[in-house]
N, C-alpha and C positions, 0 to 999 in steps of 0.2 A: 623476490621475483613473480611469486603468487598473488602479492597483494597489486602491484604493478600490472599485471596480465588482468586481474580482477577488475580494477578500476576501468581500464582501457575497455574491458567487455560491458561494463556497468554505463559508462559515458553512450556507447550505443545503443544498449537496452534503454534507456531514458529516453533517446531520441525517438526510436521505434515507437515506445510507448505514447509518446506525445502526439506522433502522427497518428497512431490508430486511433487516439482518442478524439482526434478532430473528425477524421474520416468515419468513425462509427456514430458518433454523437452529433456531430454538424451544430455546433452551438453557434448563437449570437452575438457580438461583442455587446448587445445589450441585456444579455442574461446573466444573473447571479450564480456562482459556483461556491460549494463547500469543499474543502479539502480535509477529509478527516483522517486526521493524524498526520498533516503535511510537514510539519516541523518547521524548519526554516526556508522549505522549496527544494533545495539539493537537486537544481536543472529542472524540476517541474514546475519553475516559476515561468518557465517558456509558455505554460498554459494559463497561468496567473494573467499575465500581461494583456489576453486577449480579450478578458471578461470586464464589464462595467463596473463589477466589486466580487470580491473573494474573501470568503470567511474562512478562517484558517482555525480549527480547532484541534488542541494538541494538551496533552498532560505536561508538557515542559515550560514552566513559565519564562526560562531565559530564550527559549524559540520563540515565543509568544511576543515577548518584548522585543527581538530584531525585528519580525516580520512588521510589526506596527512601525516601528522606526524606518524601516528599509521601503517600504513600498507604499505607494499612495492609495493605491485601489484595495488593500489588503486590510480586514478588520480579524485582527487574532484574538482568541477568546481559548482562556486556560479552562479546560474541559475534558469529561469522559465521551469518547465517541460513541459508547453503548448508551450513552445519556445525554444527548445533544440539548444545548440550551438554545433550540431553534422552535419556532413554531411550524406547524404542520404545512406542508407543501409552501414553505417559505423562501425555498431555492429552487432554481431551474435544473442544474446538474450536482451530481457528488462526485468526487474524484477520490480516490484511495488508493495509494502505491505502497504494496507491501506492509499491512497494517495489521491484517485479519491474522495472520500467523502468530502474532504477539499477544493476541487477546486470548484470555482463558476459554478451554471448550465449552465450561458453562456458561458463557456469556456471549458466545458468537451470535446465537440467535437474536440476543437483543441488538446487538450491533446491526445485524440483517434488518431487523423491525425499524429501526431509527433509520437507516437508508433509505428504506421505502417511504418512511412516515415525512421526511422533510424534504423530498424529491417533488418537483413536478414534472420534470421531461424525462428524467433518466440519470442512470449512475452507471461508474465505471471502476472497477476493482482490480487490483493486481496481485498476485501472489505467487511467489517461488512453487515451483513442482515438487512434491514429494519425491517423486521416483527419479527425478534428476540426481545424479550420481554425486554433485558436487554441491556443499551446503555453503549457502552464499552469505550468512552471519557469521561462522565461524573459519568459512574458507579453508574447509577440511573435507575431503573426499570421505564422504556415507557417514558423515558423524551424525546425521539425522536418525539412524538406524539404530544408533546403540542404546541400551537402556538408560533412563534419566541417572542412575546412581553410579553408571560408570562416567557418563556425561560430567559430572560433578567430580568426580576424582580426578579426571583427566584435566578439567579447569584450575582445580587447586595448585596444579603444579605447572602448566602449561599454559603459554599466552596463545590464544588462536585467533585470527581473523580481526576483528573490530574488539574483542574482548579482552583485556590484561589479564595476567596470572591471578588467579584466585575471585575473578569476576566471572559471575555465570548467571544467566537468563534461560529461563524455560522457553522456548520457541517451538512450537508444533505446526510445522508443515504441513500442508493438505493435500489431498488427493483431488483428482477432478471429481469425483464421486462425491466426496465430503463438501467441496464449493458449491456443487449443485444442491445438496439437502438444504444449504442455508438460503440459496438463492432458486429456486426449483422454476422460475420462469423466465431465469436470465440464458442468454447465450453465452457459452465458454468454449475460448479458442485457445489454443498453444502458442506460444510465442518462441521463435527459435531466432536466436542471434549466430550461434555457432553452427558447425556442420553436424552436430550430433543427432542423434537419432530421435531423442526426445527432447520436447520443449522445455527449456528453463523455467518458463513463467506462464501462467494461466491468467488469461483475460477474462473478467465476470462482467457482462452489462446488458443493460435492458433498458429500452425505449418504451415510454409510456403511450398511450393512443391519444393525447392531446397535444403531443409535439408538432 
């Protein structure tokens, strides 16, 4: 029941993020987009179809193989978003959905620097809100507040969300203040899909002066 409710919410969230991307970025069909950590698209290929060319950078070789086979305008590259195999200012826009929270805290400044380095016109980054009570990866209320040692013990014996029993990934959700630290010139807005008091997601974006 929890998973079914989450996936219904997730579909609404994806559509809203796509809508915000176009409204805030105002891209042209002749532009080039890089999707940092984009995987197989998972709903965000709605954005990919608009662009002349899309470059997907992801560490998962199977995802890259899939997008290269499935989409005519997509070039998939196996790579690290903290060290993108792209030239300076080689793409118009960067899109990245729910990736930064998976990056080690010691490498997040590298990711932020790469985002600004490769883009000409702007970037659009989303990440779940640390203070929203429902953790969206493990689909468990308040799971993000537990100490790492406790999380590992719980996951050793329990299947939660997208992770089977015994499988654990360290995920550090961000606060708005932390996100602003990595992108000091960006605007950050909260995205609410439900009727909650707190936004479920933060949208971090910046448009450069040459747009």
